[in-house]
C-alpha positions as a Markdown table, in Angstrom:
| # | Residue | x | y | z |
|---|---|---|---|---|
| 1 | Met | -13.8 | -81.5 | -17.1 |
| 2 | Ile | -11.3 | -79.2 | -19.0 |
| 3 | Asn | -7.8 | -80.7 | -19.3 |
| 4 | Pro | -5.1 | -78.2 | -18.3 |
| 5 | Arg | -2.9 | -79.6 | -21.1 |
| 6 | His | -5.5 | -78.6 | -23.7 |
| 7 | Ile | -5.5 | -75.0 | -22.4 |
| 8 | Leu | -1.7 | -74.8 | -22.6 |
| 9 | Ala | -1.8 | -76.2 | -26.1 |
| 10 | Leu | -4.4 | -73.7 | -27.1 |
| 11 | Leu | -2.4 | -70.7 | -25.7 |
| 12 | Ser | 0.7 | -71.9 | -27.5 |
| 13 | Ala | -1.3 | -72.1 | -30.8 |
| 14 | Leu | -2.8 | -68.7 | -30.3 |
| 15 | Ala | 0.7 | -67.1 | -30.1 |
| 16 | Leu | 1.1 | -68.1 | -33.7 |
| 17 | Val | -2.2 | -66.9 | -35.0 |
| 18 | Pro | -2.6 | -63.4 | -36.5 |
| 19 | Ser | -4.4 | -60.8 | -34.4 |
| 20 | His | -7.3 | -60.4 | -36.8 |
| 21 | Ala | -7.9 | -64.2 | -36.7 |
| 22 | Ile | -7.8 | -64.1 | -32.9 |
| 23 | Ala | -10.6 | -61.4 | -33.1 |
| 24 | Asp | -12.6 | -63.8 | -35.2 |
| 25 | Ile | -12.1 | -66.6 | -32.8 |
| 26 | Ser | -13.1 | -64.4 | -29.9 |
| 27 | Thr | -16.4 | -63.4 | -31.7 |
| 28 | Glu | -17.2 | -67.1 | -32.4 |
| 29 | Phe | -16.4 | -67.9 | -28.7 |
| 30 | Glu | -18.8 | -65.2 | -27.5 |
| 31 | Lys | -21.6 | -66.6 | -29.8 |
| 32 | Leu | -20.9 | -70.1 | -28.4 |
| 33 | Ala | -21.0 | -68.9 | -24.9 |
| 34 | Arg | -24.3 | -67.1 | -25.5 |
| 35 | Thr | -25.8 | -70.2 | -27.0 |
| 36 | Leu | -24.7 | -72.3 | -24.0 |
| 37 | Arg | -26.2 | -69.7 | -21.6 |
| 38 | Glu | -29.6 | -69.8 | -23.5 |
| 39 | Ala | -29.5 | -73.6 | -23.5 |
| 40 | Ala | -29.0 | -73.6 | -19.7 |
| 41 | Ile | -31.8 | -71.2 | -19.2 |
| 42 | Phe | -34.3 | -73.1 | -21.4 |
| 43 | Lys | -33.2 | -76.6 | -20.4 |
| 44 | Val | -36.1 | -78.9 | -20.0 |
| 45 | Asp | -36.0 | -80.9 | -16.8 |
| 46 | Pro | -37.4 | -84.4 | -16.8 |
| 47 | Pro | -40.7 | -84.8 | -15.0 |
| 48 | Val | -40.3 | -85.2 | -11.3 |
| 49 | Ala | -41.7 | -88.4 | -10.0 |
| 50 | Thr | -43.4 | -87.3 | -6.8 |
| 51 | Lys | -45.9 | -89.8 | -5.2 |
| 52 | Pro | -48.8 | -88.3 | -3.2 |
| 53 | Ser | -47.7 | -90.7 | -0.4 |
| 54 | Ser | -44.4 | -88.9 | -0.2 |
| 55 | Leu | -46.1 | -85.7 | 1.0 |
| 56 | Ser | -47.0 | -85.3 | 4.7 |
| 57 | Ser | -50.5 | -85.7 | 5.9 |
| 58 | Arg | -50.3 | -82.3 | 7.8 |
| 59 | Phe | -52.5 | -80.9 | 5.1 |
| 60 | Ala | -55.2 | -82.7 | 3.2 |
| 61 | Trp | -55.7 | -82.8 | -0.5 |
| 62 | Lys | -58.6 | -80.6 | -1.8 |
| 63 | Lys | -59.9 | -82.8 | -4.6 |
| 64 | Asn | -61.7 | -82.1 | -7.9 |
| 65 | Ile | -61.3 | -78.4 | -7.8 |
| 66 | Val | -62.1 | -76.4 | -11.0 |
| 67 | Thr | -58.9 | -74.8 | -12.0 |
| 68 | Thr | -58.3 | -71.8 | -14.3 |
| 69 | Val | -55.2 | -70.2 | -15.7 |
| 70 | Phe | -54.2 | -66.6 | -15.0 |
| 71 | Trp | -50.9 | -64.7 | -15.6 |
| 72 | Val | -48.9 | -61.7 | -14.6 |
| 73 | Gly | -50.1 | -58.8 | -16.8 |
| 74 | Glu | -53.4 | -60.4 | -17.7 |
| 75 | Lys | -56.0 | -57.8 | -18.9 |
| 76 | Pro | -59.6 | -58.0 | -17.5 |
| 77 | Thr | -62.3 | -60.1 | -19.2 |
| 78 | Arg | -65.9 | -60.8 | -18.5 |
| 79 | Asn | -65.0 | -64.0 | -16.5 |
| 80 | Asn | -62.0 | -62.3 | -14.9 |
| 81 | Pro | -62.8 | -58.7 | -14.2 |
| 82 | Val | -59.7 | -57.9 | -12.2 |
| 83 | Pro | -56.5 | -57.0 | -14.2 |
| 84 | Asn | -53.3 | -58.7 | -13.1 |
| 85 | His | -50.8 | -55.9 | -13.5 |
| 86 | Lys | -50.6 | -56.0 | -9.7 |
| 87 | Ser | -51.4 | -58.7 | -7.2 |
| 88 | Ser | -53.1 | -58.6 | -3.8 |
| 89 | Trp | -49.7 | -58.3 | -2.2 |
| 90 | Asp | -47.6 | -56.6 | -4.9 |
| 91 | Thr | -48.6 | -53.3 | -6.5 |
| 92 | Arg | -45.8 | -53.6 | -9.0 |
| 93 | Trp | -46.2 | -57.2 | -9.9 |
| 94 | Val | -45.5 | -56.9 | -13.6 |
| 95 | Tyr | -42.4 | -54.9 | -13.0 |
| 96 | Asn | -41.1 | -57.2 | -10.2 |
| 97 | Phe | -41.9 | -60.3 | -12.2 |
| 98 | Gly | -39.9 | -58.9 | -15.1 |
| 99 | Gly | -42.6 | -58.5 | -17.7 |
| 100 | Phe | -45.8 | -59.9 | -19.2 |
| 101 | Asp | -46.0 | -63.6 | -18.6 |
| 102 | Asn | -47.5 | -64.4 | -22.0 |
| 103 | Pro | -49.6 | -67.6 | -21.8 |
| 104 | Asp | -49.6 | -68.2 | -25.5 |
| 105 | Pro | -47.8 | -71.5 | -26.0 |
| 106 | Ser | -46.0 | -70.2 | -29.1 |
| 107 | Ala | -44.5 | -67.4 | -26.9 |
| 108 | Arg | -43.2 | -69.8 | -24.3 |
| 109 | Arg | -40.3 | -72.3 | -24.0 |
| 110 | Asn | -39.9 | -74.8 | -21.3 |
| 111 | Tyr | -42.2 | -73.2 | -18.7 |
| 112 | Leu | -40.8 | -69.6 | -19.3 |
| 113 | Pro | -41.8 | -66.7 | -21.6 |
| 114 | Lys | -39.3 | -66.6 | -24.5 |
| 115 | Lys | -38.7 | -62.9 | -24.2 |
| 116 | Phe | -37.2 | -62.7 | -20.8 |
| 117 | Thr | -36.2 | -64.8 | -17.7 |
| 118 | Pro | -38.6 | -64.0 | -14.9 |
| 119 | Arg | -37.3 | -62.3 | -11.8 |
| 120 | Gln | -39.9 | -64.2 | -9.7 |
| 121 | Asn | -40.9 | -67.8 | -9.7 |
| 122 | Pro | -42.9 | -68.6 | -12.8 |
| 123 | Phe | -44.7 | -71.4 | -10.9 |
| 124 | Tyr | -47.3 | -69.4 | -9.0 |
| 125 | Val | -51.0 | -69.7 | -8.0 |
| 126 | Ala | -53.9 | -67.7 | -6.6 |
| 127 | Leu | -56.3 | -68.9 | -3.8 |
| 128 | Pro | -59.4 | -67.0 | -2.7 |
| 129 | Tyr | -58.2 | -65.7 | 0.6 |
| 130 | Asn | -56.1 | -62.7 | 1.7 |
| 131 | Asp | -54.9 | -62.5 | 5.3 |
| 132 | Val | -54.4 | -58.7 | 5.0 |
| 133 | Thr | -56.8 | -55.9 | 4.3 |
| 134 | Lys | -56.1 | -52.1 | 4.3 |
| 135 | Gly | -52.7 | -52.8 | 5.7 |
| 136 | Lys | -53.9 | -54.8 | 8.7 |
| 137 | Thr | -53.9 | -58.5 | 9.5 |
| 138 | Lys | -57.5 | -59.8 | 9.4 |
| 139 | Pro | -58.9 | -60.8 | 12.8 |
| 140 | Glu | -59.6 | -64.4 | 11.9 |
| 141 | Ala | -56.1 | -65.0 | 10.4 |
| 142 | Pro | -54.3 | -66.1 | 13.6 |
| 143 | Lys | -57.1 | -68.6 | 14.3 |
| 144 | Val | -57.5 | -70.2 | 10.8 |
| 145 | Ile | -54.1 | -70.1 | 9.2 |
| 146 | Pro | -52.2 | -73.3 | 10.4 |
| 147 | Trp | -48.7 | -71.8 | 10.2 |
| 148 | Phe | -49.6 | -68.3 | 11.5 |
| 149 | Arg | -47.9 | -68.5 | 14.8 |
| 150 | Asp | -44.6 | -69.8 | 13.3 |
| 151 | Ala | -44.6 | -67.3 | 10.4 |
| 152 | Phe | -46.1 | -64.1 | 11.9 |
| 153 | Gln | -43.7 | -61.2 | 11.6 |
| 154 | Lys | -45.7 | -58.0 | 12.2 |
| 155 | Pro | -49.3 | -56.8 | 11.7 |
| 156 | Gly | -50.2 | -56.1 | 8.1 |
| 157 | Thr | -47.5 | -58.4 | 6.7 |
| 158 | Ser | -48.9 | -61.5 | 4.9 |
| 159 | Val | -48.0 | -65.0 | 6.1 |
| 160 | Cys | -49.6 | -66.5 | 3.0 |
| 161 | Lys | -47.6 | -64.9 | 0.3 |
| 162 | Gly | -44.9 | -67.3 | -1.0 |
| 163 | Arg | -46.4 | -70.4 | 0.7 |
| 164 | Trp | -45.8 | -73.6 | -1.3 |
| 165 | Val | -48.6 | -75.7 | -2.7 |
| 166 | Ala | -48.7 | -79.0 | -4.6 |
| 167 | Ile | -51.1 | -79.3 | -7.5 |
| 168 | Arg | -52.0 | -82.8 | -8.9 |
| 169 | His | -53.5 | -83.5 | -12.3 |
| 170 | Asn | -53.6 | -86.8 | -14.2 |
| 171 | Asn | -51.1 | -88.4 | -11.8 |
| 172 | Arg | -48.6 | -85.5 | -12.3 |
| 173 | Ile | -47.7 | -83.2 | -9.4 |
| 174 | Val | -46.2 | -79.7 | -9.7 |
| 175 | Phe | -45.2 | -77.3 | -6.9 |
| 176 | Ala | -45.9 | -73.6 | -6.9 |
| 177 | Gln | -45.9 | -70.6 | -4.7 |
| 178 | Trp | -49.1 | -68.7 | -3.5 |
| 179 | Glu | -48.6 | -65.2 | -5.0 |
| 180 | Asp | -52.1 | -63.7 | -5.5 |
| 181 | Cys | -55.7 | -64.0 | -4.3 |
| 182 | Gly | -58.6 | -65.3 | -6.3 |
| 183 | Pro | -60.4 | -66.4 | -8.3 |
| 184 | Phe | -63.1 | -63.8 | -7.6 |
| 185 | Arg | -62.9 | -63.9 | -3.8 |
| 186 | Thr | -60.4 | -63.0 | -1.1 |
| 187 | Asp | -62.3 | -64.0 | 2.0 |
| 188 | His | -63.1 | -67.7 | 1.7 |
| 189 | Trp | -60.9 | -69.1 | 4.5 |
| 190 | Gln | -63.4 | -71.8 | 5.1 |
| 191 | Tyr | -62.4 | -73.4 | 1.8 |
| 192 | Val | -58.7 | -72.5 | 1.7 |
| 193 | Phe | -58.0 | -73.7 | 5.2 |
| 194 | Gly | -61.1 | -75.7 | 6.0 |
| 195 | Asn | -63.5 | -78.3 | 4.5 |
| 196 | Glu | -65.8 | -76.1 | 2.5 |
| 197 | Arg | -66.0 | -76.3 | -1.3 |
| 198 | Pro | -65.4 | -73.3 | -3.5 |
| 199 | Arg | -68.4 | -71.1 | -3.9 |
| 200 | Ala | -70.3 | -70.5 | -7.1 |
| 201 | Asn | -68.8 | -68.0 | -9.5 |
| 202 | Leu | -68.6 | -67.1 | -13.2 |
| 203 | Asn | -66.0 | -69.9 | -13.8 |
| 204 | Gln | -68.1 | -72.9 | -12.7 |
| 205 | Gly | -67.1 | -72.5 | -9.1 |
| 206 | Ala | -63.3 | -72.3 | -9.8 |
| 207 | Gly | -61.3 | -72.5 | -6.6 |
| 208 | Leu | -57.7 | -72.3 | -7.9 |
| 209 | Asp | -55.9 | -70.1 | -10.4 |
| 210 | Val | -52.5 | -71.4 | -11.8 |
| 211 | Ser | -49.8 | -69.8 | -13.9 |
| 212 | Pro | -49.0 | -70.8 | -17.5 |
| 213 | Ala | -45.9 | -72.7 | -16.2 |
| 214 | Val | -48.1 | -74.8 | -13.9 |
| 215 | Arg | -50.5 | -75.4 | -16.8 |
| 216 | Asp | -47.7 | -76.5 | -19.1 |
| 217 | Tyr | -46.1 | -78.8 | -16.6 |
| 218 | Leu | -49.4 | -80.5 | -15.8 |
| 219 | Gly | -50.6 | -80.6 | -19.4 |
| 220 | Met | -53.8 | -78.8 | -18.4 |
| 221 | Lys | -56.5 | -77.4 | -20.7 |
| 222 | Gly | -57.5 | -73.8 | -20.4 |
| 223 | Lys | -59.9 | -74.8 | -17.7 |
| 224 | Asp | -59.5 | -78.1 | -15.9 |
| 225 | Val | -60.0 | -80.0 | -12.7 |
| 226 | Cys | -57.1 | -80.5 | -10.2 |
| 227 | Asp | -56.3 | -81.5 | -6.7 |
| 228 | Trp | -54.2 | -79.3 | -4.5 |
| 229 | Lys | -52.8 | -79.1 | -1.0 |
| 230 | Phe | -50.4 | -76.9 | 1.1 |
| 231 | Val | -46.9 | -78.4 | 1.6 |
| 232 | Asp | -43.9 | -77.5 | 3.7 |
| 233 | Ala | -40.8 | -76.3 | 1.9 |
| 234 | Arg | -38.9 | -79.4 | 3.1 |
| 235 | Glu | -41.3 | -81.5 | 1.0 |
| 236 | Val | -40.7 | -79.7 | -2.3 |
| 237 | Pro | -38.4 | -81.7 | -4.5 |
| 238 | Asn | -35.9 | -80.1 | -7.0 |
| 239 | Gly | -37.6 | -79.2 | -10.2 |
| 240 | Pro | -38.1 | -76.2 | -12.6 |
| 241 | Trp | -40.1 | -74.5 | -9.7 |
| 242 | Thr | -36.9 | -74.2 | -7.6 |
| 243 | Gln | -34.7 | -72.5 | -10.2 |
| 244 | Tyr | -35.9 | -69.0 | -10.7 |
| 245 | Gly | -37.1 | -65.9 | -8.8 |
| 246 | Asp | -36.1 | -63.4 | -6.1 |
| 247 | Asn | -39.1 | -64.6 | -4.2 |
| 248 | Asn | -38.2 | -68.3 | -4.5 |
| 249 | Thr | -37.5 | -70.0 | -1.2 |
| 250 | Phe | -34.8 | -72.2 | -2.7 |
| 251 | Val | -33.1 | -69.4 | -4.7 |
| 252 | Leu | -33.0 | -67.3 | -1.5 |
| 253 | Lys | -31.5 | -70.1 | 0.5 |
| 254 | Lys | -28.8 | -70.7 | -2.1 |
| 255 | Arg | -27.9 | -67.0 | -2.1 |
| 256 | Gly | -27.8 | -66.9 | 1.7 |
| 257 | Asn | -30.6 | -64.3 | 1.7 |
| 258 | Asn | -33.5 | -64.1 | 4.3 |
| 259 | Leu | -36.3 | -66.5 | 3.6 |
| 260 | His | -39.8 | -65.4 | 2.9 |
| 261 | Val | -41.7 | -65.1 | 6.1 |
| 262 | Ala | -44.1 | -67.9 | 5.0 |
| 263 | Asp | -41.3 | -70.5 | 5.1 |
| 264 | Arg | -39.2 | -69.3 | 8.0 |
| 265 | Asn | -40.7 | -72.0 | 10.2 |
| 266 | Asn | -39.1 | -74.6 | 7.8 |
| 267 | Ala | -35.6 | -72.9 | 7.6 |
| 268 | Arg | -33.9 | -75.7 | 9.6 |
| 269 | Ser | -35.7 | -78.6 | 8.0 |
| 270 | Phe | -35.3 | -78.2 | 4.2 |
| 271 | Arg | -32.2 | -78.5 | 2.1 |
């Protein structure tokens, strides 16, 4: 804590300092403040020790799922033919995110791209189901989505976008928000909400796409195997995934803004 006596002493000293020297002090102070701001933005949080047993059994773990990495602004490739300048739910994804979420480790620092602070949660995933098509809610959605009744707002508005998931790899667990649909499919509700396995595709039957931030936190390879499950917002512990983003449940709650529709059913039960 800053001691008031130190402030008074500093003000008294400044009265005896020439104006040009005060300008130099001001410049150095601005540099220090900028450094402190950057240090806060890029602070590395210690790993969060979350035990699988601490998560509710409302949703089951989907185990040994081939997991690939994707990112906002990704260009199409042979094994990923759909570009990611927009998502299934956001036609201006790159703009709203704040830029290209460069996956190159040399272009990243502490789960964030070095060049900018994302305007959306950098911890995001894609799953192969979309509850909306051509501006309409799919007919099976009310029957297969467990939280549909609690989260439904109006026809054509997704109740999946922004939903929290836990991803487990080598005894580490990370939390992220569902922000896109894939890999490859947008209709496989039998896997996403049921007991089926992911269907065959060009990426060895991959059933989960994760962001570079998720990859880095878990220490994944480019393609790996993970477990994942849906979680309620009240189960999500503090961590780097709760700190950034206009779409982030916890950032919205701190600001006093309306929560995303996918988490309104938990509004009274999480911090």
